[in-house]
N, C-alpha and C positions, 0 to 999 in steps of 0.2 A: 222419671226424675231421679237423679243420682246425687245431687248436691244442692243444698239450700243454705240460707243464712238467716240468723235472727239478730235483732237489735232492739234496744230500748232508746227512747228519745223523749225530750221534754222533761217535765217534772217527774221525779220518781214516785212510785206508789207501792205500798206493801203488797207483795204477791207477784211482783215482776220477776223475781228470781224463781219462784215456783213455775211461772209461765215459761221462762227460758228452759228450765229443767224438763218440763213436759215436751217442749218442741224438740229438744235434743234427744230425749229417750224415745219419743214416738218415732222420730226420724230414724234412729239407729235400729229400732225394732222392725222397721220396714226397709232396711238396706240403704238408707240415705245418709250421706255425710252431712254434718251440720257445722257451719262456720259461725263463729260469734263475731259481730262487728262492734268494736269498742267505741264508745262515745257517740253512738247514733250516726246521724248524717255527717257529722264532722269526721268521724272515723271512716265512713264510706269514701269520702273525698280524699282522705289521707291514706287510704289503703291499710287500715288497721283491722285486719281480719285474721282469725286464727281457727284452726280446726278444734272442735270441742269433742271431748270424749265423755263417756258415762261418768267417769271419775271427776271430771271438771265440774259436774253439777251435783255431786254428792253433797248431802247436808245443806242444800240450798233451799229446800221447800219451806223451812221455818225462818229464813233470814230476810230481813227487810232490806229496802233499797234495791240496787241492781249491780251485780258484780261486773257486768259489762260496762257499767257507768253510762252516764248521759251527758249531753252538752247541747247548748244552743249553737246554731250554725247559720249565720247570715249568708255565707257563700252559696249554700244549697238553694237559696231563693233566686239565684241567678242562673241563666241558661248554661253558662260555662261550668258552673259548679255542678249542675245536674248531669251534664255530659261526662264530666270527669268521674262522678260517682258511678254512673252506668258503665263507663269504661273499666273501672276497677272491679265491678261485679262480673263483667264478662271475662276479664283477665284471670279471675279466680275460679272461673267455671261455675258461677252461681246461677242456678236455673230457676230458683224461686226464693222469695224473701218474706219473712215474717216481721212485721213492724209492731212494736208494743208501745203505746203512748196515747197522748190526748189528741185534741182536734188538730193542732198544728202538725203533729207527727203523721196523722192519718191523711192530712192534706198532701204532705210530701209523698206518702204511699200512692195516693191517687194520681199525682203527677207522674211518678215513675211508671205506673201501669198504663195510663192513657197516652202519655206523650212519648214513651220510650219502649213500650211493650214488655216491661218487666212483670213477671207473674208475682203478684203481691197479695197477701192476706194480712189484715190488721187486727190487733187486739186492743180493745179499749182499756187504757190504763190511766185513770185520773180520779183522785180522791174527791173531787168536787161533784161527781156524778152529773156532769154537764154534757155528756156525749149523747147525741140523738140516736135512737134506734135500739138501745139496750136498756133493760130495766135497771141495771147497775153495772158499774165498771170495776175493774180490779183495783182494790185498795180502799174502796168506799167504806166497807164494813169495818175494817181495821181502824180507819180514821175516826169513825163514829164511836167505836168502843173507847178509843183514846180520849175523845172529848167528853164522853159521858163519865168516864172515870175521873177526869178533872173536875167536872161539875159536882160529882158526889163528894169529892174531897173538899172542894171549896164550900159546899153546903154546910159542912161541919163547923168551919170557922165563921161563916157568915151568920149562922144561927147563934153562935156564942157572943157576937158583938153587935147584933141588930144593925148590920151593914147591908148595903146594896152593892152586889158584885156585878161588874160588867166583864164578860168573857168574850174576847175577840177570837173568832174562828176563821179558817180559810173559806173562800168563796168570793172571788172577785166579781163574777158575773152571775153566779148561781147560789141561791140561799139554801140549798138542800141540807147541807151539814148543819146549818144553824137551826132550821126548823125541826129536823129529826132529832137532834141532840136536845133541843128544848123540850120536845115531847117525852123523850126517854129519860131526861134528867130532871123533869119537873120544874123547869124554869118558868118565870113569869111572862117573859116576852122574848120573841125572836125578831130581830131586825134584819131584813134581807134587801138585796138590791132591786128585786123585782117589784116590791110594793113599798110606796112611801109610808113613813111612820108619822104618827101624831104625837108629839112630845107631851102636850097637855093631857092626853088620854093616859099616857104611860105614867106620868106623875100622879094623876088621880088614882090610878090602879094600885100603885105602890103605896100611896098614902092610906088608901082603904085597907090594904093588907096590915099595915102597922096598927091602924085603929081597931082591927079585929083581933089583935094580939098575936099576929104572926111575927116571927122573929128575924126573918131574912127575906131578901128578894134577889133573884138572879136574872140578869138580862143577857141573852146570847146575841152577839152582833157579828154579822158577816163582814169581812174586811172590805167588801165592795160598797158598803154603806158609808164608810169613813173610819176615822180613827176612834178607837174606843176611849182614848185619853181625852180627845176633844168632846166626845159625847158625854163622858163622865163629868167634865168640868161644867158643861151646860146643865146637866141634871142636878149637880150640886148647887149651882147658882140659882136655878129656877124652882127646884123642888125642895132644897134645903136638906137633902139626904147626904149622909156620909157614904161615900162611894170608894170602892177599891177596884183596880183594873188588873186583869190577867190577860196577856196576849199569848196564846198558845203557840203561834208560829209554826216552825218546822217540826215541832214535836209530833204534829199530826201526820206527818209523812212517814215517820220512822216506826221502828218496833217490829216485832215478829207478827206476821199476818195471822189473822184469825183463821179458824177452821173453814169458815165460809169462803174467804178470799183464796185460801190454798186450793180448795176444790174448784172454785170458779176459774182461777188462773190455769189449773191443770186441765180442766175440761176444754177451755178455750185454746190452749196450746195444742192439745190433741186434735181438735177440730180444724185448727189452721193448717197443720201438716197434712191431714187427710184431704182437706179442701185443695191444697196445692197438688197433691197426688192425683186428684180427680180432674184437674185442669181448671179449677176455679181461680179467678184473679180479680183485682180491684174490688174486693169485698172486705167485710169486717165480721168477726165472730160477735154474736149478740145473744144476751140472755133474754129469751122471750117466754114468759111464764117459767116453766122448769126446764125448757129446752134450750140447747145451744144451736143457733141458726147462723147461716152466712147471709148477710144482706149487702147489697151493692154500696160501695163508698159514695156513689152519686146521690144516694138517698140520704146520706148522713152529713156530708161536708156542706157547710153553709146554712144548715138548718139548726135553729135553736131548740133545745129540749124544752118542752112545755112544762111550766111550773104548775103543780097541782095546788090550787088555792084552798082546797078542802083541808090540806095538811096544816096550813097556817090558821085556819078557822078552828081546827081541832086543838092546836096548841094553845090558842087564846081561850077556848072554852074550858080546857083542862086546868088552866091556871087561875080560874076565878075562885 
């Protein structure tokens, strides 16, 4: 294998640049040219590919986002779009492809491998930690650190004014960020899409805290549960608490990746290139225990990552 390409697709996550850097430099160290595809599948269809040098990825390990950029691409979901993308890969002499992204991006990788014979290895990049088969994905640790820092900061002002703060975090279908940040940040409650919440129990818990002389309450709400503003209004109306809302939004996606995400992304990038070199395809790098393994995309796509209910129980127990 003499020439491969790397791309990022879907939502960005901290550590993607570190992963690209790893792919490029591992490839170069093994005599492989590495092309960067700009804007994911959109760029593949529009033939936005360029040769990357070692210098192109200098100082990228600590930068958030993705310098190759990302984009949604409806055209790639069509057969004509897929054929055009494959044609451009062939025209540029691309023999292998590394796709960094979430479930949708990895689904595209599976299509290229199984329907068109493209040799593909995927890297899980999603701050929600919702990709089946890997303990954690690139960007999760950084996002959690960002959320916990926000909780710590808000705790100071919440305690000063006897207020209940509701912090909305990302997690449309997965409540991992909400639960883990609630545990690490000492929040009173985590509301997640996997488990229905009981408003009366939440009100009783907060009221009991204030009766015990505690000066603040913090609720973490995953976006998949609903609007923090709507929940806050209901809590004020039914519980009589003075509430304040903080929606962290895309601040969770940005920022310099943590040590953990830099190392994880680098190890996965290295494993992806070496997997392609050894003939592997239609698979994804996964963190299993302390090891990086290659697992088939057929075992990942369409399977929902199981939520550990013990984590939510732990969060509830610790907040009593």
